[in-house]
N, C-alpha and C positions, 0 to 999 in steps of 0.2 A: 531290461529283462531280455534274455535270449535263451534259446534252447541249448542245453549242455548235456554232455554224456561223459563217460569215463571208460577207459580200457578195462578197469576192474569190474565193470558191470556192462558187458557187451550188449549192444542193441537196446539199451535202456536210456531214455532221454527225458528231460523235463525242463521247464522254465526256471531259470535262476537269475536273480537280480544281483548285479555286480556294478562296481564303480567303472565308468567308462575311461577314466584317466587316473593313473596312480604314479607315485614317485617311489622308486626302489633305491634303497641304500644297500650296497653290497661290496664284496671284496673280489678282486680278480685273482687269478692263480698265483700271482706274486705277492698277494697279501695287501695290495694297494686298494684303498677304499675309493669307491666311485658312486655316483648317483646317476640315475637314468629315469626319464619320464616315459611312460608307456601309455598307449591309448588303444581303445577298441579291442580287437582280438588278442593282441599281445598282453594288454592289461588283464583281460579275462583269463588267459592261460596262466599267467603268474599267480593270480589270486587263487585259481583252481589248484595249482600245484602247491602253493603255500598252505592251503587248507589241508592237503595230505600230510604235510609236516606237522600240522597241529592236530591231526587225527580226525579231520572233518571230511566227509564225503559230500559230493554235490547233492546227494539225496537229502542231506541234512539242511540244505539251503533251497530245496525245491519249494515253490509256492505251495502253502499248506493245502489248498483245495485240489491240487494236482496229485498229491501223494497217493490217494486211493486208486488212481488210474495206473500207477506204476508198481504199487505194492505187490500185486499178483505176479508181475514179471520178476521182481526181486525174489519172491518166495519160490518161483519155479527155478530160478538160477541156483538158489541154495539147495533145492531138492536134487537138481542135476549134480551138484558138487558132492552131496552126501552119497548119492548113488554111485558115483565114480569112486568114492572112498570105499564103499562096500565091495565094489568090483575089484579093488586093489590097483586101479589104474593111476590113482594119486594117493599120496601119503595120508595116514590117519591124523587126527588132531594131535595125538600123543607123539607121533613122529615129527610133526611140525614143531611141537614144543621142544623136543630133543634137539632139533636142528637150530632153533633159535637160541637155546641155552648154549650150544657149542659155539655159535657165532659170537655170543656175548662174552664167553670165556676167552675166545681168541682175541676179541677186541680189547679186553681189559688186561689180558696177560695173565 
């Protein structure tokens, strides 16, 4: 267990339990398969980033008793986000949906 945070949730941290050693099977830029054993911080970072691919945030893995301590911070961050949307300094949810749809169309042709 160690403290973890995420750029998606600035200044919010909590204890997350992760494996201290992992084996990664991957492909290099030429398409050649390789394996790599990672430990400690490198293992934690890969697990954290892989969670993002799977749609999991570090807050989904925070020790259950700790969540009430950071929930108000998360709610405040969401309130700041919504206020910025109302001010027009960041796009609305509808605009984000349009942008995502356009990206998906461009990706699939």
